C-alpha atoms as an extended CHARMM CRD file, in Angstrom:
* protein
*
       112  EXT
         1         1  UNK       CA            101.7650000000      196.6310000000       76.2830000000  PROA      1               0.0000000000
         2         2  UNK       CA            105.1230000000      196.6930000000       77.8570000000  PROA      2               0.0000000000
         3         3  UNK       CA            106.0980000000      194.4130000000       80.8750000000  PROA      3               0.0000000000
         4         4  UNK       CA            105.9200000000      197.1380000000       83.4580000000  PROA      4               0.0000000000
         5         5  UNK       CA            102.3070000000      198.1070000000       82.6420000000  PROA      5               0.0000000000
         6         6  UNK       CA            101.4600000000      194.3300000000       82.4080000000  PROA      6               0.0000000000
         7         7  UNK       CA            102.6740000000      193.6830000000       85.8330000000  PROA      7               0.0000000000
         8         8  UNK       CA            100.8110000000      196.7920000000       87.3580000000  PROA      8               0.0000000000
         9         9  UNK       CA             97.5090000000      195.4470000000       85.5740000000  PROA      9               0.0000000000
        10        10  UNK       CA             98.1780000000      191.9520000000       87.2310000000  PROA      10              0.0000000000
        11        11  UNK       CA             98.6110000000      193.6410000000       90.5590000000  PROA      11              0.0000000000
        12        12  UNK       CA             95.4250000000      195.2630000000       90.5190000000  PROA      12              0.0000000000
        13        13  UNK       CA             92.5840000000      193.4550000000       92.3250000000  PROA      13              0.0000000000
        14        14  UNK       CA             89.9870000000      192.3040000000       90.0640000000  PROA      14              0.0000000000
        15        15  UNK       CA             87.1950000000      192.5940000000       92.4900000000  PROA      15              0.0000000000
        16        16  UNK       CA             85.0350000000      195.7270000000       92.4860000000  PROA      16              0.0000000000
        17        17  UNK       CA             85.4790000000      197.7410000000       95.5390000000  PROA      17              0.0000000000
        18        18  UNK       CA             83.0530000000      200.5030000000       97.0640000000  PROA      18              0.0000000000
        19        19  UNK       CA             84.2790000000      204.0030000000       95.9360000000  PROA      19              0.0000000000
        20        20  UNK       CA             83.6450000000      207.2950000000       97.8090000000  PROA      20              0.0000000000
        21        21  UNK       CA             81.8350000000      209.4570000000       95.4100000000  PROA      21              0.0000000000
        22        22  UNK       CA             82.5060000000      212.4930000000       97.4080000000  PROA      22              0.0000000000
        23        23  UNK       CA             86.6240000000      211.7190000000       96.8720000000  PROA      23              0.0000000000
        24        24  UNK       CA             85.9010000000      211.1390000000       93.2890000000  PROA      24              0.0000000000
        25        25  UNK       CA             84.2430000000      214.1950000000       92.6990000000  PROA      25              0.0000000000
        26        26  UNK       CA             86.5390000000      216.1740000000       94.6280000000  PROA      26              0.0000000000
        27        27  UNK       CA             89.1540000000      215.5880000000       92.0980000000  PROA      27              0.0000000000
        28        28  UNK       CA             87.3670000000      217.7900000000       89.2810000000  PROA      28              0.0000000000
        29        29  UNK       CA             85.0950000000      219.6410000000       91.5960000000  PROA      29              0.0000000000
        30        30  UNK       CA             81.9740000000      217.7730000000       89.6860000000  PROA      30              0.0000000000
        31        31  UNK       CA             81.1420000000      214.0280000000       90.2140000000  PROA      31              0.0000000000
        32        32  UNK       CA             79.6470000000      213.7930000000       86.6950000000  PROA      32              0.0000000000
        33        33  UNK       CA             82.7090000000      215.2900000000       85.0350000000  PROA      33              0.0000000000
        34        34  UNK       CA             85.0170000000      212.7970000000       86.9510000000  PROA      34              0.0000000000
        35        35  UNK       CA             82.6990000000      209.7700000000       85.8490000000  PROA      35              0.0000000000
        36        36  UNK       CA             82.8490000000      211.1980000000       82.3240000000  PROA      36              0.0000000000
        37        37  UNK       CA             86.8240000000      211.1260000000       82.5510000000  PROA      37              0.0000000000
        38        38  UNK       CA             86.7630000000      207.6920000000       84.1100000000  PROA      38              0.0000000000
        39        39  UNK       CA             84.8250000000      206.2970000000       81.3950000000  PROA      39              0.0000000000
        40        40  UNK       CA             86.5250000000      207.7330000000       78.4830000000  PROA      40              0.0000000000
        41        41  UNK       CA             89.6980000000      206.0000000000       79.9550000000  PROA      41              0.0000000000
        42        42  UNK       CA             88.0280000000      202.7050000000       80.3300000000  PROA      42              0.0000000000
        43        43  UNK       CA             86.8660000000      202.8010000000       76.9410000000  PROA      43              0.0000000000
        44        44  UNK       CA             90.2830000000      203.6460000000       75.8690000000  PROA      44              0.0000000000
        45        45  UNK       CA             91.9570000000      200.9270000000       77.7250000000  PROA      45              0.0000000000
        46        46  UNK       CA             89.1720000000      198.4850000000       76.7890000000  PROA      46              0.0000000000
        47        47  UNK       CA             89.9470000000      199.0580000000       73.1940000000  PROA      47              0.0000000000
        48        48  UNK       CA             93.8160000000      198.8010000000       73.6610000000  PROA      48              0.0000000000
        49        49  UNK       CA             93.3970000000      195.4280000000       75.3310000000  PROA      49              0.0000000000
        50        50  UNK       CA             91.2120000000      194.1790000000       72.7110000000  PROA      50              0.0000000000
        51        51  UNK       CA             93.7840000000      195.1020000000       69.9810000000  PROA      51              0.0000000000
        52        52  UNK       CA             96.5000000000      193.6320000000       71.6980000000  PROA      52              0.0000000000
        53        53  UNK       CA             94.5980000000      190.4720000000       72.4590000000  PROA      53              0.0000000000
        54        54  UNK       CA             93.4680000000      190.0970000000       68.6510000000  PROA      54              0.0000000000
        55        55  UNK       CA             97.1520000000      190.7260000000       67.4600000000  PROA      55              0.0000000000
        56        56  UNK       CA             98.1620000000      188.2630000000       69.8320000000  PROA      56              0.0000000000
        57        57  UNK       CA             95.8620000000      185.6390000000       68.5610000000  PROA      57              0.0000000000
        58        58  UNK       CA             95.8050000000      186.4120000000       65.0480000000  PROA      58              0.0000000000
        59        59  UNK       CA             99.1600000000      184.2010000000       64.9820000000  PROA      59              0.0000000000
        60        60  UNK       CA             97.0570000000      181.0570000000       65.7790000000  PROA      60              0.0000000000
        61        61  UNK       CA             94.6190000000      181.9750000000       63.1210000000  PROA      61              0.0000000000
        62        62  UNK       CA             94.3640000000      179.4670000000       60.3340000000  PROA      62              0.0000000000
        63        63  UNK       CA             92.0350000000      180.4930000000       57.7550000000  PROA      63              0.0000000000
        64        64  UNK       CA             92.1390000000      177.5030000000       55.3780000000  PROA      64              0.0000000000
        65        65  UNK       CA             91.3910000000      174.8960000000       58.1110000000  PROA      65              0.0000000000
        66        66  UNK       CA             88.1620000000      173.4060000000       58.5670000000  PROA      66              0.0000000000
        67        67  UNK       CA             86.3390000000      173.0270000000       61.8400000000  PROA      67              0.0000000000
        68        68  UNK       CA             87.1620000000      169.3670000000       62.4010000000  PROA      68              0.0000000000
        69        69  UNK       CA             90.8570000000      170.3440000000       61.8190000000  PROA      69              0.0000000000
        70        70  UNK       CA             91.0060000000      172.9060000000       64.5760000000  PROA      70              0.0000000000
        71        71  UNK       CA             93.2120000000      171.7690000000       67.4350000000  PROA      71              0.0000000000
        72        72  UNK       CA             93.7110000000      172.9360000000       70.9010000000  PROA      72              0.0000000000
        73        73  UNK       CA             96.5690000000      175.3000000000       71.1520000000  PROA      73              0.0000000000
        74        74  UNK       CA             98.0500000000      175.5190000000       74.9880000000  PROA      74              0.0000000000
        75        75  UNK       CA             99.6250000000      178.7700000000       74.2280000000  PROA      75              0.0000000000
        76        76  UNK       CA             96.9490000000      180.4230000000       72.8980000000  PROA      76              0.0000000000
        77        77  UNK       CA             94.6560000000      179.1560000000       75.8830000000  PROA      77              0.0000000000
        78        78  UNK       CA             96.9250000000      180.7150000000       78.3460000000  PROA      78              0.0000000000
        79        79  UNK       CA             97.2640000000      184.1690000000       76.2530000000  PROA      79              0.0000000000
        80        80  UNK       CA             93.2100000000      184.0900000000       76.4640000000  PROA      80              0.0000000000
        81        81  UNK       CA             93.1400000000      183.2370000000       80.2200000000  PROA      81              0.0000000000
        82        82  UNK       CA             95.8780000000      185.9360000000       81.0400000000  PROA      82              0.0000000000
        83        83  UNK       CA             93.4110000000      188.6210000000       79.3940000000  PROA      83              0.0000000000
        84        84  UNK       CA             90.1890000000      187.1290000000       81.1910000000  PROA      84              0.0000000000
        85        85  UNK       CA             91.9350000000      187.6020000000       84.6650000000  PROA      85              0.0000000000
        86        86  UNK       CA             92.7450000000      191.0680000000       84.1510000000  PROA      86              0.0000000000
        87        87  UNK       CA             90.5800000000      193.6290000000       86.0340000000  PROA      87              0.0000000000
        88        88  UNK       CA             87.7170000000      195.3880000000       84.1850000000  PROA      88              0.0000000000
        89        89  UNK       CA             88.7380000000      198.4770000000       82.2320000000  PROA      89              0.0000000000
        90        90  UNK       CA             86.6300000000      200.4940000000       84.5200000000  PROA      90              0.0000000000
        91        91  UNK       CA             88.3610000000      199.2620000000       87.6700000000  PROA      91              0.0000000000
        92        92  UNK       CA             91.7320000000      200.3080000000       86.0920000000  PROA      92              0.0000000000
        93        93  UNK       CA             90.4240000000      203.5580000000       84.9480000000  PROA      93              0.0000000000
        94        94  UNK       CA             89.0260000000      204.2730000000       88.4110000000  PROA      94              0.0000000000
        95        95  UNK       CA             92.5290000000      203.4940000000       89.9770000000  PROA      95              0.0000000000
        96        96  UNK       CA             94.3990000000      205.3560000000       87.6840000000  PROA      96              0.0000000000
        97        97  UNK       CA             92.0340000000      208.4190000000       88.0410000000  PROA      97              0.0000000000
        98        98  UNK       CA             92.2230000000      208.4860000000       92.2270000000  PROA      98              0.0000000000
        99        99  UNK       CA             96.0550000000      207.7620000000       92.1680000000  PROA      99              0.0000000000
       100       100  UNK       CA             96.2580000000      210.8390000000       89.8520000000  PROA      100             0.0000000000
       101       101  UNK       CA             97.8610000000      208.8970000000       87.0220000000  PROA      101             0.0000000000
       102       102  UNK       CA             95.4970000000      210.3200000000       84.4210000000  PROA      102             0.0000000000
       103       103  UNK       CA             96.0290000000      213.6560000000       82.6140000000  PROA      103             0.0000000000
       104       104  UNK       CA             92.6750000000      215.0940000000       81.1320000000  PROA      104             0.0000000000
       105       105  UNK       CA             92.0380000000      218.4060000000       79.5680000000  PROA      105             0.0000000000
       106       106  UNK       CA             88.9650000000      220.3240000000       78.4350000000  PROA      106             0.0000000000
       107       107  UNK       CA             88.1610000000      221.4010000000       75.1640000000  PROA      107             0.0000000000
       108       108  UNK       CA             88.1740000000      224.8680000000       74.3730000000  PROA      108             0.0000000000
       109       109  UNK       CA             84.7640000000      226.2070000000       72.9500000000  PROA      109             0.0000000000
       110       110  UNK       CA             84.6850000000      227.5080000000       69.8280000000  PROA      110             0.0000000000
       111       111  UNK       CA             83.0840000000      230.5080000000       69.0650000000  PROA      111             0.0000000000
       112       112  UNK       CA             82.1780000000      231.2470000000       65.3710000000  PROA      112             0.0000000000
């Protein structure tokens, strides 16, 4: 994740706000389609954040140490705390959807 996107995520409030369902539904003409789009994007964001976190924490993994030899690593703790403070992927996806930052398309039906 680049720095601009990371800064954008830290500016989103992690507190869940009440949403106007009519406004969400007007974006696509159907509330359920809008919620489906938001949920797909939230899953995508969740996967991206999880992969990024695991990649960063992999640097600290030591596969040969026993449980007693594991020591506290300040940098590892800070990385974990950063990701814990991020808003939930559903909040991020809803903000992106409402700010018209998402592009979505419908699959064409196959007639065979």
